[in-house]
C-alpha positions, 0 to 999 in steps of 0.5 A: 450466481453463475452470471455474477461469478463470470460478470463480476467476481472473475473480472475483479479477481483478474484486475487485482492479479494484473495490478499486483503483477504489474507492481512487480514489473514496474518496481523491477524495471525501475531498479534496472533503469537506476542500475543502468544509469549508475547514480551515486547515493546523493544523486539518487536521493535528488532523483527520488525527491524530484519524483516524489514531488512529481507524484503529488500532481496526479494525486491532486488531480485524481481527488479533484476529478472524483468530486465531479466525475463518476468512478466509471468515467475516471476509470476510462480516463486513467486507463487511457492516460496510463496506456499512452504514458506507458507506451511513451516511456517504455517504447520511446523516452526511456530506450532512446533517452539520449535523444530527449535531453533538456537544455542545461541552461533551461534547467539552471534557470529553473533550479539555481539552488542545485549543484551543477552535477545535479542540474545535469542529472535533471537535464539528462534524466528528466524522463526517468524522474517523471517515470519514477513519479508515475510508477509509484502511483500506477499499481496503487492507482489501479487498486484504488480504482478497483476498490473504488468501483467495488465500493460503488457496487457492494453494500457493507454486508457484502463487502464484509464477506468478500473483501477479506476473500480478496485479501486471500486472493492477493496473498495467493497471487503474491506468494504463488501465482506472480512468481510463476508468471514472472518466471514464464515471462523470463522477467525477474529483478536480477534480469541483466539484458545486454541491450538497454532498449530490449529489456525495456520493450519486454517489460513494457509489452508485459505491462501493456498486456495487463493494462489492456486486459484489465481494462477489457474486464472493466468494459465487460462489467460496465456493459453488463451493468452488474450491481451486486447489491444496492444500499437500502434506501433508509441509509443516508450514509456517513460523512466527512467526520467519520471518513476523517476518523478512519483516515487517522486510524489508518495513518496511525497503523502506518506510523506504527509499522514504519517505526517497527520496521525502522528499528528492525533494520536500523543496523543496515539503513533506515527503511520507509516502506512504499506507501502502496503497502499501506493503501492496498492488500499488496506488498511482497509476502514471499519473504515471510515464513509459510506459517505466517502466510497460513495464519494470515489466510486463516484469519482472513477466511475466518473474518469473512464469515464472522463479519457477514453475521456480526457486521459492525460489531464484528468489525470493531471486535476484529480491529480491537483484537488486532490492535490489542495483539499489536500493543502486547507484542509490540511492547515485547518487541520494543522492550527487548530492542531498547533494553537489549544490552541489559537483558542479553545476559538474562536471555542467553545464559550459557547452560540453560534456557530461561522463560525470558529467552523463550520470550525473545521469539516474540520479538522476531515473531512480531515483525512477521505478524505486523508485516503479514497480518497487518497488511491484509487484515487491517487494510481489509477492515479499512476498505470495508469501513469505507463502504457506509460513507455517503455514496456520492462522497465515497470515492473522494473519501477513499482517495483522501484516506489513502492519498492524504491521510496515510501518506501524510502520516507516513511523511510525519513518521519519517519527519519524527524519526529524522528529528529524533535521530538528529536530537539524540545523535543516532537512530539507536539512541532514539529508540526509547522515544519511538517506543513512547510514541508507539504506545501513545498511538497504540492506545489512541487507536482504541478510542478511534476504533470505538468511535468508528464502531459506534458510527458503523453500528448505528448505520448498519443495524438496519441491514443486520438481518436480510 
């Protein structure tokens, strides 16, 4: 057990930590770059759309590579690519962007549909656009590789025990460890260094350190050839219909969270969270209360012990419980939001506290629960459910679920929100329609959970007792 701890669990935990802190560093450096350029909101939108198009290319290439190469080969290739691109961006292209400007005539010939000012932005800041496209994928890509490798060496039973514990680690890293490391590095989102290249060197140096050190952990594990547990020989593995059902279930969760966050923050702006928040045990948990964090930690630890004993039935029951809680609390959240004008006089009387007023706490609590528990708990359940997929298809299936289904449903949710806002005339007027879609998706999730639970139960009942 001691060898497994130093040869497997400790390196995996460090890779998780390195990816999480690198995500913060990349997000911070991206904001500083945008502040340095000082783009208008309209031009910033053009840059973000262009970066989104750029980000599709490596996603497609990664899926194609997964069909031909092993996870180990892909890890080696992508870490080499990441080291080269990070060095170029942080030490050459971005610090000295004035020396790497594209000819305006070339940009005009490629983008005749854009205005002259926007064409100038593409010519002068093409490296920033590419950086944004890759920066969105870099930390999430590292986590994809991490769980892709873990899926290759864990059985369903071990994944059910240890994946929630890795969710606990992710929470602890984000709440306690990462802020301390950022403080020690003297790097923070509010950093305003006087010289543009200098703080880019600092961010680049920190990111390169975590990149190289996490790759060293992989090499250590490759050389030890550790395999915690191989799948039983009588398990042929689940195939594409099961993976597609899991992808749709994950996509439903993404849209539900997107809708609730959109309504919650409608008075400021429409916010669509980063796709990485739905693909991994990530996201910034520092903004939420300590009660929500402790609740999440408790649920994850309890879940790791229950799933190890109950296996597929435990997986299904946990998913049912989370979905039922989302449906009930979400109903309260939507009712109090959609009908706020008519309910307010009943909720806030002048001289007494009514039960209805007390229930308004559920509306606020729902956001805490969705934003904290939904990420690590539901996504732990998703990662566990990937393991029984047929081994040779497992990594490709994970990529399709995370990069196609989840992102695709998020884009679909954004399109639905935009159409509703256009049709109704305002984001607030579209709330009742969002509520209806929320209930349809919430109820549909139960059918998919039952379908996937039955598949998992038939597949894993042979290893229920070891």
